[in-house]
N, C-alpha and C positions, 0 to 999 in steps of 0.2 A: 850466353848460357841458354841452352835449349831444354825446355821443360819436358818435352816429349821426344826424346832422342830416337825412339824406335818407330814413331809414327811418320808416315810420309805426309805431304801437304794435303792430299785428298782425304785421308783418314782424319787428319787434324781438323779440316773444314767440316767434315761430317759430325765429328765430336762436338764442335762449337755450335753447329746447327741444332743438335739434339739438346744440348744444355739450354740454348735459347728457347726452344719449344717447351721444354719442361718449365722453365722460368715463366714463360708467357702464360701457360695454363695455371700456374700457381698464383700469379699476381693478377691475371685478368681472366677469371673463370667465366665460362660461357654457360648459359642455362639452356636446358632442353626440356621437353615435356616429361622425360623420365625424372628430371630433378624435382618436379612438383609432387612426387609421391615417394613414400618410403615403404620398405617391406618389413613387416613384422611376422613373427611366427606364432601360430596358435596351436595349443594342444589341450587335451583334457587330462587332468591328474587322476590318479587312482580313486580319490575320494569324490570325483565328479565335478570339481570346480574347473572352469575354463581359465587357462593361463596364457599370457602373452609375453613375448620377449623379442628383442631385436637380434638375438643370436639363434641360429638354427639348432635344433636338437632332434633326436630320433623320434619319429611319430608326429612331428609338428608339420603343419601345413602352412605354406606362405600365404599371407594376407596383405594385399596392397592397400595402403592407406593413403588416400588423396590428401594433400595439404589443404586445410580448410581456407576458404576465402575469408579474409578478416576485413571487416569494415568498421571503422571507428564509430562508436555510438555518440550521440550528441551529449554534451555535458549537461547534466541535470543538477539543479540546486539540491544540496544535501539537506535532508530534514534535520532540524535541530533535535538532538536527543536530550531528553531530560536526564539529568545526572542522578537525581534522587527524587523520591516522592515529596520531600519537603520543599523542593524547588518547583514543583508542578503547580500551575495555576491555569484556570480557564480564562480566556480573553473576553468572551462575551456569551451571554445567555439572553435570548429574546423569545417572546411569544409570537409565533408565525401565524397561528390560527387559534381562535377567531381574531379578526381584525378589530381595531379599536372602534367603539360605538356600534358594533354589530347588534342586531335585534333578533331575539329568538321568541317565537310565539308558541303558546300552548305546549303541545307535546314535544316540540323541538328543544325545549328547556328541561325535559325530563333527564337528559344525559348529554352534556356538551363535551365534545372532545377538544382538549387543549393540546396543541402541537407546538413544541419548542424547537429552537435551533441553537446549537452551541458550538463554540470553537475553543480548543480542539475537541475532538469527539469525546463523548461521555465515557468515562472509565467504568469498567465492569463493577467495581466495588462501590461506586457512588450511587446514591438514590435520588430520584426526582420527586419533589413534593409540589402539589398544587394547593395554593391558598386562595380561598374565596373570601373577600372582605377581611383579610388578615388571619383567617382560621384555616388550618390544614384540613382539607376534605378528602384528599386522596394521595397515594404514593405509588410509585412505579419504578421499574428498572429501565424504562425507555422514555423518550421525549414525547410520548403520546399518552396523555392521562385523561381519564373520564371523570367529570365533575360530580355526577349524581344529580338528583333533581334540585333545581333552583327555583325559588319563589319569585313572584313578580317584583319588579323594581330594577334599580341600577346596581350592578355588582362590579367589584374590582378583582381581577384575576392576576395571579402572580405565580411564577415558578421559582423554586429554590432547588439547588443541588446541595445535598448534604453528604458528608463523609460517613463511613461505616460507624464512626463513634458519635454521630448526630450533630457534628459541627457544620454550620452553614458555610459553604465554600463560596457560592456566588448566588445572586438572585436577579431575576429579570425586573424591568420596570413593570408597573401595573398597567393593565389594559382594562378599560371600562367597557362593559357590555350591558345591554338592556334586555329584560325579560318581560314580555307582555303575556298575560293570561286572562282568559275570559272570566268575568265574574257574573254569577247569576244573582239578580236582585229581585226580591219580592216586591210586589206592588203594595204600597200602603193604602189602606182604605178600600173598601169594596166597590163594586160597580153598582150604581143606582138604577 
């Protein structure tokens, strides 16, 4: 049975070659520099917005878009997201400055800046309180709090983070500091 009764052998061979070439290009596509870009069309609509399409239309100008080089990014660990405020907690709160047993002399003790460090970062709605010898002496919205004038002697500093309703969320360990101030003494008894 002859499938192509009207074709001679040469025409039949050419037809098979054509089918083979079409099949080869479909199953084994080759890439050229032109394959790395696509053409889109750009035009401005009557209201002034710029529009793009992959189909040409009247008044549109062709724009060749190069295919971007894509490079994989390194995998970074994802931050844990807090699910709700009731599950939020600070891991640590420490006094970074002044260091334990630091000594402040005379005017240095008129205003001591206490700097804290906290993990994770301080939430905007929380308040920082500075306690000196167990008494609140200052409050701030940052981890840098000024003490005000301290008298001579040994003092214990502590930071607390409190919620907007006044509840203490976390507090640091105490840090002891020393304040030395000059004392003017009068001489007892006069000179002879």
